[in-house]
Residue frames relative to the residue before (quaternion, step in Angstrom):
aa qw qx qy qz dx dy dz
M 1.0000 0.0000 0.0000 0.0000 0.00 0.00 0.00
T 0.2875 -0.7730 0.5424 0.1600 3.58 -0.82 0.95
K 0.5547 -0.6004 0.4610 0.3454 3.51 -1.22 0.56
P 0.4549 -0.6974 0.4702 0.2926 3.64 -0.80 0.92
L 0.1451 -0.7631 0.6247 0.0800 3.54 -1.10 0.76
H 0.2264 -0.8059 0.5332 0.1224 3.60 -0.65 1.02
T 0.5758 0.5046 -0.4088 0.4968 3.51 1.03 0.94
T 0.0992 -0.7617 0.6314 0.1065 3.53 -1.28 0.26
G 0.8259 0.0250 -0.0628 0.5597 3.53 -0.62 1.10
G 0.6991 -0.4746 0.2661 0.4639 3.60 1.15 0.61
A 0.6715 0.4658 -0.3047 0.4891 3.62 1.22 -0.23
P 0.4945 -0.6677 0.4575 0.3167 3.60 -0.98 0.77
L 0.4855 -0.6261 0.5232 0.3140 3.53 -1.17 0.61
P 0.5765 -0.5242 0.4700 0.4147 3.58 -1.19 0.39
H 0.6379 -0.5904 0.3273 0.3706 3.57 -1.00 0.86
T 0.6674 0.5020 -0.3137 0.4519 3.59 0.88 -0.93
A 0.6591 0.5088 -0.3090 0.4596 3.57 0.92 -0.91
A 0.6392 0.5255 -0.3299 0.4543 3.59 0.97 -0.81
R 0.6587 0.5029 -0.3104 0.4656 3.57 0.99 -0.80
V 0.6448 0.5113 -0.3265 0.4649 3.59 0.96 -0.81
M 0.6691 0.5007 -0.3065 0.4557 3.57 0.88 -0.92
E 0.6522 0.5181 -0.3184 0.4527 3.57 0.99 -0.79
L 0.6607 0.4851 -0.3043 0.4853 3.58 0.97 -0.83
L 0.6335 0.5254 -0.3369 0.4574 3.59 0.99 -0.77
R 0.6300 0.5385 -0.3326 0.4500 3.59 0.91 -0.90
C 0.7335 0.4265 -0.2434 0.4700 3.56 0.81 -0.99
G 0.6146 0.5396 -0.3414 0.4632 3.58 1.12 -0.59
M 0.6568 0.4761 -0.2973 0.5035 3.57 1.26 -0.41
G 0.6322 -0.5928 0.3118 0.3894 3.56 1.27 0.21
A 0.5468 0.6281 -0.3919 0.3911 3.60 1.25 0.21
G 0.8285 -0.2382 0.1080 0.4951 3.58 0.40 1.22
T 0.5817 -0.5653 0.4596 0.3616 3.54 -1.33 -0.38
P 0.5602 -0.6399 0.4031 0.3379 3.60 -1.06 0.66
D 0.5161 -0.6088 0.5133 0.3154 3.52 -1.29 0.54
A 0.3483 -0.7849 0.4731 0.1968 3.58 -0.23 1.29
A 0.5864 0.6087 -0.3749 0.3809 3.59 1.07 -0.65
L 0.5965 0.5814 -0.3557 0.4239 3.59 1.14 -0.59
F 0.7656 0.3887 -0.1760 0.4815 3.55 1.10 -0.70
A 0.4366 0.6970 -0.4646 0.3283 3.58 1.25 -0.03
G 0.8297 0.2117 -0.1762 0.4855 3.54 -0.88 0.98
A 0.4506 0.6830 -0.4652 0.3377 3.62 1.22 0.04
D 0.2251 -0.7838 0.5651 0.1250 3.59 -0.72 1.06
A 0.7593 -0.3771 0.2561 0.4643 3.56 -1.30 -0.04
A 0.6455 0.5224 -0.3292 0.4494 3.60 0.96 -0.82
A 0.6511 0.5099 -0.3149 0.4657 3.58 0.96 -0.85
W 0.6677 0.4946 -0.3047 0.4655 3.57 0.97 -0.82
R 0.6209 0.5280 -0.3520 0.4603 3.59 1.06 -0.67
E 0.6122 0.5305 -0.3471 0.4726 3.59 1.08 -0.64
V 0.6308 0.5304 -0.3285 0.4614 3.58 0.98 -0.85
V 0.6724 0.4921 -0.2974 0.4660 3.58 0.85 -0.98
G 0.6547 0.5308 -0.3146 0.4366 3.59 0.94 -0.87
V 0.6704 0.4804 -0.2976 0.4808 3.57 0.90 -0.91
A 0.6529 0.5150 -0.3189 0.4548 3.60 0.90 -0.90
A 0.6564 0.5048 -0.3173 0.4622 3.60 0.98 -0.81
R 0.6642 0.4993 -0.3116 0.4610 3.62 0.90 -0.88
Q 0.7072 0.4483 -0.2532 0.4846 3.55 1.11 -0.67
G 0.5137 -0.6929 0.3884 0.3244 3.60 1.28 0.09
V 0.6539 0.5235 -0.3098 0.4499 3.62 1.18 0.39
A 0.2877 0.8083 -0.4858 0.1672 3.60 1.21 0.30
A 0.6978 0.4672 -0.2928 0.4572 3.60 0.81 -0.93
I 0.6232 0.5251 -0.3416 0.4682 3.60 1.07 -0.71
A 0.6649 0.5004 -0.3008 0.4659 3.58 0.91 -0.90
C 0.6038 0.5773 -0.3489 0.4247 3.57 1.07 -0.75
D 0.6113 0.5828 -0.3514 0.4040 3.60 1.07 -0.68
A 0.6451 0.5418 -0.3236 0.4307 3.60 1.17 -0.49
L 0.5217 0.6850 -0.4083 0.3031 3.59 1.17 -0.46
K 0.6328 0.5579 -0.3448 0.4116 3.57 1.01 -0.73
S 0.6576 0.5024 -0.3091 0.4687 3.60 1.23 -0.37
L 0.5673 0.5848 -0.3882 0.4307 3.59 1.26 -0.09
P 0.5479 -0.5671 0.4789 0.3859 3.63 -1.10 0.54
A 0.6380 -0.5661 0.3628 0.3753 3.58 -1.06 0.75
A 0.6671 0.5291 -0.3068 0.4253 3.58 0.99 -0.82
C 0.7118 0.4479 -0.2434 0.4832 3.58 1.22 -0.45
R 0.5328 0.6485 -0.4027 0.3652 3.59 1.23 -0.03
P 0.6426 -0.5319 0.3714 0.4077 3.59 -1.21 0.33
P 0.6073 -0.5197 0.4372 0.4123 3.59 -1.23 0.34
R 0.6958 -0.5158 0.3106 0.3916 3.55 -1.18 0.63
G 0.6674 0.5184 -0.3155 0.4315 3.61 0.87 -0.92
V 0.6593 0.4886 -0.3032 0.4845 3.58 0.94 -0.89
L 0.6560 0.5294 -0.3095 0.4399 3.57 0.94 -0.92
F 0.6573 0.5107 -0.3174 0.4543 3.61 0.92 -0.86
R 0.6685 0.4859 -0.3081 0.4713 3.60 0.91 -0.87
W 0.6344 0.5292 -0.3228 0.4618 3.56 1.01 -0.79
A 0.6661 0.4945 -0.2981 0.4721 3.56 0.94 -0.90
A 0.6319 0.5293 -0.3328 0.4580 3.59 1.06 -0.74
D 0.6338 0.5153 -0.3262 0.4758 3.59 1.06 -0.75
A 0.6398 0.5183 -0.3219 0.4674 3.58 1.01 -0.81
D 0.6301 0.5341 -0.3299 0.4571 3.56 1.05 -0.74
R 0.6348 0.5143 -0.3253 0.4761 3.59 1.03 -0.76
T 0.6173 0.5348 -0.3395 0.4666 3.57 1.04 -0.75
E 0.6458 0.5249 -0.3154 0.4559 3.58 0.99 -0.85
R 0.6845 0.4859 -0.2949 0.4564 3.57 0.88 -0.91
D 0.6382 0.5108 -0.3235 0.4766 3.58 1.03 -0.76
Y 0.6283 0.5354 -0.3232 0.4628 3.56 1.02 -0.83
A 0.6599 0.5158 -0.3156 0.4460 3.59 0.88 -0.95
H 0.6487 0.5178 -0.3200 0.4568 3.59 0.97 -0.84
K 0.6940 0.4682 -0.2818 0.4687 3.58 0.90 -0.88
R 0.6058 0.5380 -0.3545 0.4668 3.60 1.08 -0.63
E 0.6786 0.4735 -0.2941 0.4783 3.59 0.92 -0.86
T 0.6300 0.5352 -0.3258 0.4589 3.56 1.05 -0.76
L 0.6442 0.5101 -0.3118 0.4770 3.57 0.95 -0.87
G 0.6683 0.5101 -0.3023 0.4492 3.58 0.91 -0.90
E 0.6570 0.5033 -0.3135 0.4655 3.58 0.97 -0.83
L 0.6550 0.4989 -0.3158 0.4715 3.59 0.99 -0.80
A 0.6545 0.5080 -0.3153 0.4628 3.60 0.95 -0.87
A 0.6410 0.5161 -0.3205 0.4691 3.59 1.03 -0.76
F 0.6132 0.5420 -0.3352 0.4668 3.58 1.07 -0.76
Y 0.6722 0.4800 -0.2939 0.4810 3.57 0.87 -0.94
A 0.6447 0.5477 -0.3273 0.4210 3.59 0.93 -0.91
R 0.6196 0.5491 -0.3441 0.4430 3.59 1.06 -0.71
H 0.7129 0.3815 -0.2356 0.5391 3.56 1.26 -0.40
G 0.5889 -0.6294 0.3474 0.3692 3.57 1.23 0.42
I 0.5387 0.6072 -0.4058 0.4201 3.58 1.21 0.46
R 0.2870 -0.7683 0.5538 0.1435 3.56 -0.80 1.05
T 0.2521 -0.7877 0.5515 0.1088 3.58 -0.98 0.88
M 0.1040 -0.7410 0.6593 0.0736 3.54 -0.93 0.95
V 0.2255 -0.7667 0.5855 0.1360 3.57 -0.89 0.93
L 0.2470 -0.7788 0.5669 0.1050 3.55 -0.92 1.01
K 0.8568 0.1724 -0.1304 0.4681 3.54 -1.26 0.61
G 0.8787 0.2691 -0.1806 0.3504 3.54 -0.87 -1.14
Y 0.7958 0.3327 -0.2067 0.4618 3.57 0.15 -1.26
G 0.6592 0.5153 -0.3238 0.4417 3.59 0.87 -0.86
L 0.6690 0.4865 -0.2989 0.4759 3.58 0.99 -0.82
S 0.5962 0.5917 -0.3656 0.4010 3.58 1.02 -0.74
L 0.6231 0.5790 -0.3405 0.4008 3.58 1.08 -0.71
H 0.6373 0.5245 -0.3249 0.4616 3.59 1.25 -0.28
Y 0.5862 0.5769 -0.3733 0.4292 3.60 1.24 -0.20
P 0.6180 -0.5526 0.3980 0.3928 3.63 -1.13 0.54
V 0.7583 0.1232 -0.0756 0.6357 3.58 1.11 -0.76
P 0.2926 -0.8031 0.4852 0.1844 3.63 0.05 1.22
E 0.6456 0.5627 -0.3194 0.4056 3.57 1.01 -0.83
H 0.6702 0.5028 -0.3011 0.4554 3.59 1.20 -0.33
R 0.5617 0.5139 -0.4140 0.4990 3.57 1.28 0.16
P 0.3381 -0.7709 0.4902 0.2260 3.64 -0.26 1.19
C 0.1833 -0.7617 0.6135 0.0994 3.55 -1.12 0.78
G 0.2700 -0.7698 0.5594 0.1470 3.54 -0.87 0.94
D 0.8088 -0.0244 0.0718 0.5832 3.55 -0.54 -1.17
I 0.4097 -0.6557 0.5645 0.2890 3.55 -1.30 0.36
D 0.1125 -0.7912 0.6003 0.0304 3.58 -0.65 1.15
I 0.0022 0.8225 -0.5667 0.0478 3.57 -0.72 1.08
W 0.1732 -0.7296 0.6525 0.1090 3.53 -1.35 0.49
L 0.1703 -0.8339 0.5234 0.0400 3.58 -0.65 1.13
Y 0.5619 -0.6613 0.3727 0.3288 3.57 1.07 0.78
G 0.7668 -0.3940 0.1956 0.4675 3.56 0.90 0.95
R 0.6489 0.5298 -0.3235 0.4400 3.60 1.25 -0.05
Q 0.2263 0.8216 -0.4922 0.1774 3.55 1.19 0.54
P 0.6733 0.4825 -0.3460 0.4405 3.70 0.75 -0.80
E 0.6452 0.5155 -0.3164 0.4668 3.59 0.97 -0.85
A 0.6633 0.5127 -0.3002 0.4550 3.57 0.95 -0.90
D 0.6478 0.5136 -0.3209 0.4623 3.58 0.98 -0.80
A 0.6250 0.5321 -0.3355 0.4623 3.56 1.05 -0.75
L 0.6419 0.5170 -0.3179 0.4687 3.60 1.01 -0.78
V 0.6380 0.5211 -0.3284 0.4622 3.58 0.97 -0.83
R 0.6621 0.4976 -0.3062 0.4694 3.58 0.98 -0.81
E 0.7728 0.4158 -0.2090 0.4315 3.54 0.69 -1.15
E 0.7724 0.3606 -0.2039 0.4814 3.61 0.84 -0.87
L 0.7588 0.3467 -0.2036 0.5124 3.61 1.03 -0.71
G 0.3773 -0.7593 0.4612 0.2616 3.57 1.27 -0.22
I 0.4678 0.6789 -0.4292 0.3688 3.57 1.16 0.62
D 0.4380 -0.6872 0.5170 0.2617 3.56 -0.95 0.92
V 0.1386 -0.7748 0.6142 0.0577 3.56 -0.95 0.95
R 0.2265 -0.8013 0.5464 0.0900 3.54 -0.64 1.19
A 0.1163 -0.7919 0.5985 0.0335 3.56 -1.10 0.80
D 0.3732 0.7594 -0.4579 0.2727 3.58 0.89 0.93
V 0.6498 0.4026 -0.3570 0.5369 3.59 1.22 0.42
H 0.6922 -0.5893 0.2752 0.3128 3.54 -1.26 0.44
H 0.8592 0.2019 -0.0839 0.4625 3.62 0.68 -0.88
H 0.7756 0.1636 -0.1747 0.5841 3.58 1.19 0.40
T 0.3867 -0.6491 0.5849 0.2951 3.50 -1.31 0.32
V 0.2655 -0.7725 0.5657 0.1130 3.56 -1.25 0.44
F 0.1521 0.7586 -0.6302 0.0656 3.54 -1.07 0.77
T 0.3959 -0.7027 0.5408 0.2386 3.55 -1.28 0.33
F 0.0170 -0.7972 0.6013 -0.0512 3.55 -0.75 1.13
R 0.8324 -0.0664 -0.0187 0.5499 3.55 -0.63 1.19
G 0.7211 -0.4627 0.2382 0.4573 3.55 1.01 0.85
V 0.6480 0.4982 -0.3110 0.4850 3.60 1.28 0.03
T 0.4169 -0.6962 0.5262 0.2541 3.57 -0.97 0.87
V 0.1183 -0.7822 0.6108 0.0344 3.56 -0.87 1.03
E 0.1419 -0.7647 0.6247 0.0697 3.55 -0.93 0.96
N 0.1394 -0.8071 0.5732 0.0232 3.55 -0.43 1.30
H 0.2440 -0.8379 0.4780 0.0998 3.54 -0.10 1.36
F 0.1410 -0.7424 0.6451 0.1136 3.53 -1.01 0.88
D 0.7237 0.1605 -0.1717 0.6489 3.55 1.39 -0.12
F 0.4989 -0.6288 0.4934 0.3349 3.58 -1.13 0.53
L 0.7881 0.2093 -0.0780 0.5735 3.56 1.06 -0.84
N 0.5245 -0.5931 0.5026 0.3471 3.53 -1.26 0.45
L 0.2763 -0.8113 0.4952 0.1422 3.58 -0.22 1.27
W 0.6677 0.4910 -0.2960 0.4749 3.56 1.27 -0.31
A 0.5505 0.6243 -0.4025 0.3812 3.59 1.22 -0.09
H 0.7806 -0.0629 0.0697 0.6179 3.57 1.01 -0.90
R 0.5629 -0.6272 0.4228 0.3332 3.55 -0.97 0.85
S 0.6450 0.5519 -0.3254 0.4166 3.59 1.01 -0.80
N 0.5317 0.6368 -0.4076 0.3818 3.60 1.18 -0.39
R 0.5961 0.5791 -0.3690 0.4160 3.59 1.11 -0.58
E 0.6355 0.5091 -0.3285 0.4786 3.58 1.05 -0.69
L 0.6831 0.4850 -0.2845 0.4660 3.56 0.91 -0.91
E 0.5988 0.5767 -0.3670 0.4173 3.58 1.04 -0.68
R 0.6404 0.5237 -0.3359 0.4503 3.59 0.94 -0.80
L 0.6708 0.4862 -0.2959 0.4754 3.58 0.99 -0.79
L 0.6298 0.5357 -0.3311 0.4548 3.59 1.01 -0.77
R 0.6573 0.5010 -0.3147 0.4668 3.58 1.00 -0.76
R 0.6082 0.5247 -0.3524 0.4802 3.56 1.11 -0.59
Y 0.6694 0.4852 -0.2987 0.4768 3.58 0.95 -0.85
A 0.6179 0.5630 -0.3462 0.4259 3.59 1.10 -0.68
A 0.6272 0.5337 -0.3343 0.4582 3.57 1.20 -0.47
Q 0.5360 0.5941 -0.4195 0.4286 3.61 1.22 -0.22
E 0.4473 -0.6947 0.4933 0.2719 3.56 -0.98 0.80
G 0.1299 -0.7753 0.6154 0.0580 3.54 -0.85 1.04
E 0.6732 -0.4588 0.3652 0.4505 3.54 -1.24 -0.36
E 0.3236 -0.7044 0.5838 0.2413 3.54 -1.36 0.10
A 0.1254 -0.7833 0.6055 0.0634 3.56 -1.24 0.47
T 0.4547 -0.6492 0.5358 0.2909 3.53 -1.26 0.48
A 0.0003 0.7591 -0.6509 0.0034 3.54 -1.09 0.80
G 0.8042 -0.1605 0.0710 0.5678 3.56 -0.15 1.25
A 0.8246 -0.1891 0.1730 0.5043 3.56 -0.78 -1.10
G 0.7177 0.4414 -0.2438 0.4802 3.59 1.24 -0.04
R 0.3534 -0.6843 0.5893 0.2440 3.48 -1.41 0.05
V 0.0914 -0.7980 0.5947 0.0339 3.56 -0.97 0.85
A 0.4218 -0.6651 0.5522 0.2734 3.53 -1.21 0.57
L 0.2736 -0.7415 0.5906 0.1627 3.55 -1.16 0.67
P 0.5822 -0.5919 0.4095 0.3781 3.61 -1.04 0.63
S 0.5280 -0.5917 0.4973 0.3519 3.56 -1.17 0.56
P 0.6608 -0.5114 0.3518 0.4220 3.62 -1.16 0.39
D 0.6611 0.5030 -0.3215 0.4545 3.61 0.93 -0.81
L 0.6349 0.5241 -0.3297 0.4621 3.58 1.00 -0.81
N 0.6783 0.4804 -0.2976 0.4696 3.59 0.86 -0.89
A 0.6358 0.5498 -0.3417 0.4204 3.59 0.94 -0.82
L 0.7127 0.4015 -0.2532 0.5165 3.59 1.05 -0.67
F 0.6889 0.4972 -0.3009 0.4332 3.59 0.79 -0.96
L 0.6832 0.4840 -0.2994 0.4575 3.60 0.82 -0.94
M 0.6755 0.4894 -0.3086 0.4572 3.58 0.92 -0.85
R 0.6614 0.4819 -0.3225 0.4757 3.61 0.93 -0.81
H 0.6317 0.5314 -0.3314 0.4568 3.58 0.97 -0.83
M 0.6623 0.4944 -0.3022 0.4749 3.58 0.94 -0.88
A 0.6576 0.5138 -0.3117 0.4544 3.58 0.93 -0.87
V 0.6369 0.5316 -0.3213 0.4567 3.59 0.99 -0.86
H 0.6900 0.4665 -0.2854 0.4742 3.59 0.85 -0.93
F 0.6195 0.5437 -0.3419 0.4513 3.59 1.02 -0.78
A 0.7174 0.4564 -0.2563 0.4598 3.57 0.85 -0.97
A 0.7271 0.4564 -0.2533 0.4459 3.57 0.92 -0.88
V 0.8133 0.0646 0.0117 0.5781 3.58 0.87 -0.95
E 0.6225 -0.4657 0.3898 0.4937 3.56 0.12 -1.36
I 0.2251 -0.7232 0.6208 0.2025 3.54 -1.34 0.16
G 0.3307 -0.7454 0.5430 0.2003 3.56 -1.27 0.30
L 0.7174 -0.4210 0.3228 0.4515 3.53 -1.30 0.00
R 0.5730 0.5865 -0.3928 0.4165 3.60 1.13 -0.48
H 0.5978 0.5324 -0.3718 0.4700 3.61 1.08 -0.54
L 0.6473 0.5063 -0.3169 0.4737 3.58 1.00 -0.81
S 0.6858 0.4797 -0.3033 0.4556 3.58 0.83 -0.92
D 0.6044 0.5396 -0.3581 0.4640 3.61 1.07 -0.63
W 0.6625 0.4889 -0.3108 0.4749 3.58 0.92 -0.89
A 0.6410 0.5393 -0.3237 0.4399 3.58 1.00 -0.80
V 0.7026 0.4422 -0.2897 0.4763 3.61 0.83 -0.88
F 0.5951 0.5439 -0.3686 0.4629 3.58 1.12 -0.57
L 0.6584 0.5023 -0.3166 0.4625 3.60 0.88 -0.90
A 0.6629 0.5131 -0.3117 0.4474 3.57 0.91 -0.90
A 0.7291 0.4436 -0.2429 0.4611 3.58 0.96 -0.86
D 0.8493 0.1614 -0.0101 0.5025 3.57 0.82 -1.04
G 0.4048 0.7710 -0.4410 0.2174 3.58 1.24 -0.17
R 0.6951 0.4738 -0.2817 0.4614 3.58 1.00 -0.75
R 0.6647 0.4847 -0.3154 0.4731 3.62 1.23 -0.05
V 0.5348 0.6269 -0.3960 0.4051 3.57 1.31 0.04
N 0.4045 -0.6673 0.5676 0.2626 3.54 -1.15 0.71
W 0.1351 -0.8534 0.4992 0.0659 3.56 0.34 1.27
Q 0.5713 0.5809 -0.4049 0.4150 3.61 1.03 -0.53
E 0.6933 0.4421 -0.2754 0.4980 3.58 0.93 -0.86
L 0.6832 0.5050 -0.3097 0.4269 3.58 0.84 -0.95
R 0.6594 0.4958 -0.3234 0.4635 3.59 0.93 -0.79
A 0.6022 0.5366 -0.3573 0.4709 3.58 1.11 -0.59
V 0.6407 0.5050 -0.3164 0.4842 3.59 1.06 -0.76
Y 0.6253 0.5255 -0.3377 0.4678 3.60 0.92 -0.88
R 0.6774 0.5003 -0.2971 0.4500 3.58 0.87 -0.97
E 0.6587 0.5195 -0.3156 0.4435 3.57 0.88 -0.91
H 0.7691 0.3480 -0.1784 0.5055 3.56 1.02 -0.80
N 0.5265 -0.6959 0.3718 0.3168 3.55 1.25 0.55
M 0.4996 0.6475 -0.4388 0.3722 3.60 1.05 0.70
L 0.4579 0.7439 -0.4277 0.2322 3.58 1.23 -0.28
R 0.6657 0.4933 -0.3234 0.4570 3.62 0.87 -0.85
F 0.6446 0.5024 -0.3233 0.4770 3.57 0.99 -0.79
A 0.6543 0.5124 -0.3176 0.4566 3.60 0.89 -0.91
D 0.6668 0.4944 -0.3083 0.4646 3.59 0.93 -0.82
A 0.6318 0.5270 -0.3342 0.4597 3.59 1.03 -0.73
V 0.6530 0.5050 -0.3096 0.4719 3.59 0.97 -0.87
T 0.6602 0.4874 -0.3095 0.4805 3.59 0.92 -0.85
G 0.6422 0.5280 -0.3251 0.4507 3.58 0.96 -0.81
L 0.6400 0.5111 -0.3225 0.4745 3.59 1.02 -0.75
C 0.6457 0.5174 -0.3229 0.4595 3.58 1.02 -0.76
V 0.6401 0.4987 -0.3165 0.4913 3.58 1.08 -0.72
R 0.7006 0.5016 -0.2720 0.4284 3.56 0.83 -1.03
Y 0.8357 0.2538 -0.0862 0.4793 3.56 0.82 -0.98
L 0.7968 0.3579 -0.1582 0.4603 3.60 1.00 -0.73
G 0.6125 -0.6408 0.3265 0.3281 3.56 1.16 0.50
V 0.3887 0.7217 -0.4914 0.2941 3.61 1.20 0.33
D 0.5006 -0.6437 0.4988 0.2936 3.56 -1.01 0.87
P 0.4186 -0.7371 0.4615 0.2616 3.64 -0.61 1.02
D 0.6548 0.5156 -0.3171 0.4526 3.59 1.22 -0.31
V 0.4783 0.7033 -0.4320 0.2999 3.60 1.25 -0.07
C 0.7850 -0.0504 0.0212 0.6171 3.59 1.20 -0.47
P 0.5393 -0.6187 0.4483 0.3541 3.60 -1.13 0.50
Y 0.1786 0.7514 -0.6275 0.0986 3.56 -1.14 0.68
E 0.3546 -0.7189 0.5568 0.2175 3.56 -1.25 0.41
E 0.4471 -0.7001 0.4957 0.2535 3.55 -0.91 0.97
D 0.0975 0.7443 -0.6567 0.0722 3.54 -1.07 0.90
P 0.2045 -0.8390 0.4887 0.1239 3.61 0.31 1.24
E 0.6444 0.5261 -0.3411 0.4378 3.59 0.98 -0.74
L 0.6734 0.4609 -0.3097 0.4880 3.61 0.90 -0.82
Q 0.5901 0.5503 -0.3696 0.4607 3.59 1.03 -0.63
R 0.6450 0.5236 -0.3185 0.4564 3.57 0.96 -0.87
V 0.6649 0.5081 -0.2983 0.4590 3.57 0.92 -0.94
V 0.6783 0.4903 -0.2960 0.4603 3.58 0.86 -0.94
L 0.6802 0.4817 -0.3037 0.4616 3.60 0.88 -0.87
R 0.6129 0.5361 -0.3477 0.4648 3.59 1.04 -0.71
E 0.6679 0.4932 -0.2995 0.4702 3.57 0.98 -0.84
I 0.6189 0.5298 -0.3405 0.4693 3.60 1.09 -0.64
L 0.7436 0.4265 -0.2271 0.4622 3.56 0.81 -1.02
S 0.8081 0.0207 0.0237 0.5882 3.58 1.04 -0.71
P 0.1993 -0.8271 0.5132 0.1136 3.61 0.24 1.24
A 0.5146 -0.6600 0.4534 0.3066 3.57 -0.95 0.86
F 0.7261 0.2852 -0.1928 0.5952 3.57 1.09 -0.72
A 0.0052 -0.8619 0.5031 -0.0631 3.56 -0.11 1.31
E 0.3925 0.7193 -0.4936 0.2914 3.62 1.22 0.19
R 0.3636 -0.7168 0.5533 0.2187 3.56 -1.15 0.68
H 0.6096 -0.5692 0.4186 0.3594 3.53 -1.19 0.69
P 0.3959 -0.7291 0.4991 0.2501 3.64 -0.71 1.01
A 0.3960 -0.7194 0.5240 0.2259 3.54 -1.11 0.73
G 0.8291 0.2499 -0.1800 0.4666 3.55 -1.13 0.73
G 0.7669 0.3738 -0.2794 0.4406 3.50 -1.33 0.37
V 0.4326 -0.6770 0.5334 0.2646 3.52 -1.39 -0.09
L 0.6982 0.5039 -0.2884 0.4188 3.57 0.76 -1.03
K 0.6787 0.5014 -0.3111 0.4372 3.60 0.82 -0.94
P 0.6636 0.4811 -0.3297 0.4686 3.64 0.84 -0.79
M 0.6436 0.5226 -0.3340 0.4485 3.60 0.99 -0.76
L 0.6693 0.4826 -0.2971 0.4806 3.59 0.91 -0.90
F 0.6079 0.5524 -0.3446 0.4544 3.57 1.05 -0.76
K 0.6747 0.4961 -0.3025 0.4551 3.60 0.87 -0.92
V 0.6371 0.5112 -0.3375 0.4678 3.60 1.01 -0.71
R 0.6555 0.5018 -0.3177 0.4666 3.61 0.93 -0.87
R 0.6624 0.5041 -0.3099 0.4594 3.56 0.94 -0.86
W 0.6381 0.5265 -0.3253 0.4580 3.57 0.97 -0.87
W 0.6781 0.4878 -0.2983 0.4618 3.59 0.91 -0.87
A 0.6522 0.5158 -0.3132 0.4587 3.60 0.97 -0.84
N 0.7453 0.4036 -0.2079 0.4883 3.59 1.08 -0.74
R 0.3336 0.7807 -0.4880 0.2026 3.59 1.21 0.22
W 0.5992 0.5599 -0.3701 0.4364 3.62 1.11 -0.58
K 0.6436 0.4994 -0.3231 0.4816 3.58 1.09 -0.66
H 0.5877 0.5615 -0.3653 0.4536 3.58 1.06 -0.69
R 0.6728 0.4991 -0.2996 0.4567 3.59 0.89 -0.91
L 0.6490 0.5393 -0.3113 0.4370 3.57 1.16 -0.60
V 0.8256 0.2860 -0.1131 0.4731 3.61 0.97 -0.76
Y 0.7321 0.3731 -0.2360 0.5188 3.63 1.23 -0.18
K 0.3656 -0.6882 0.5701 0.2603 3.53 -1.22 0.47
D 0.5215 0.6338 -0.4081 0.3997 3.61 1.26 -0.28
T 0.4858 -0.6452 0.4961 0.3187 3.59 -1.10 0.65
L 0.6244 -0.5449 0.4025 0.3888 3.56 -1.22 0.45
A 0.6741 0.4994 -0.3005 0.4539 3.57 0.86 -0.96
G 0.6696 0.4982 -0.3030 0.4600 3.56 0.89 -0.90
S 0.6550 0.5138 -0.3105 0.4589 3.57 0.98 -0.82
F 0.6329 0.5371 -0.3396 0.4423 3.57 1.00 -0.80
V 0.6590 0.4952 -0.3038 0.4776 3.60 0.92 -0.90
W 0.6485 0.5302 -0.3085 0.4507 3.57 0.97 -0.93
L 0.6765 0.4908 -0.2891 0.4667 3.59 0.95 -0.91
C 0.6285 0.5301 -0.3427 0.4545 3.59 0.99 -0.76
W 0.6532 0.4997 -0.3099 0.4770 3.56 0.97 -0.84
A 0.6145 0.5484 -0.3431 0.4516 3.61 1.05 -0.72
H 0.6738 0.4822 -0.3004 0.4724 3.59 0.97 -0.78
V 0.6080 0.5406 -0.3571 0.4589 3.57 1.09 -0.62
I 0.6644 0.5067 -0.2989 0.4609 3.58 1.00 -0.86
R 0.7766 0.1421 -0.0633 0.6105 3.59 1.05 -0.85
P 0.2139 -0.8467 0.4691 0.1318 3.61 0.33 1.25
K 0.6219 0.5701 -0.3614 0.3970 3.62 1.00 -0.65
T 0.5917 0.5739 -0.3755 0.4237 3.59 1.19 -0.42
M 0.5232 0.6502 -0.4161 0.3611 3.61 1.18 -0.28
V 0.7880 0.3324 -0.1574 0.4938 3.57 0.98 -0.80
R 0.5592 0.6068 -0.4036 0.3953 3.63 1.21 0.13
């Protein structure tokens, strides 16, 4: 466990951000919080902490660290009760999605189809309190049997399966959105994704661990698959829109659990070839600096200035406009403005040229028109 540093690139973090990061580190099981950071925090200061943690998707995890703070440094009773109530809602939502995933996996298993769960639920199992890692949509990979599985969902469960996006179909099961991946990556978003997709499928053939989810059993990605899929997924979201502290905490728990089983020599060569290495090193460096990750768990190069830039963008994105609702023209113009504002991030995580990517993305929207307004 590394000693927490409340600076990035030599500059101090804003007080609220430093407190959130410290609670997140300790909520992930990396020691006890520095009480001095919280001395004198009033109700308004604590409400800011809760607000930032909630927007970053880590409120329930951060809440777990409060019991390690001295009583005099804890939030006022009213703030604490609301925070605990929010954590309870996260637990109940998690339980529903865990049971839903298990029921779906059991349904597939009865037809001889194995289910691999991507991202959320599998990563939650690495947290000290899995129920406090919020889970959104259920993302699954069915080892190439996605068309057959979708037909079963339509015919036996009577559920509509939509195919209006590029790399997965979508349906709703027990009130939960399920994304059934036929590709790990959107092959129409960037030309380079096609090269990575071939490698991801090779890694998907590696045997990983299994886990129980309610009434079913699910396969978990192998360490090599997660090391590439999670990093590419994070890079894509960072470049296109934004990422949150939950992406950092997911990477941190993955490194702690599986980092020593990854073929880093090969993976770092892939990161380098696809221009993700500096971003990957910055993310790993932030996890070491702030979230208690052992610096020896994987190789990386320190770049404090890039760490500062990436963390600033996580905490306060430069392009903060929200996607407009309704219509066609406004969402399209919004996406062009956002793409242009984020072009510096594109250069950081992709080897594709800006011009080539723009043409490729336009063609992707022509093929799937509904993606223009999402």
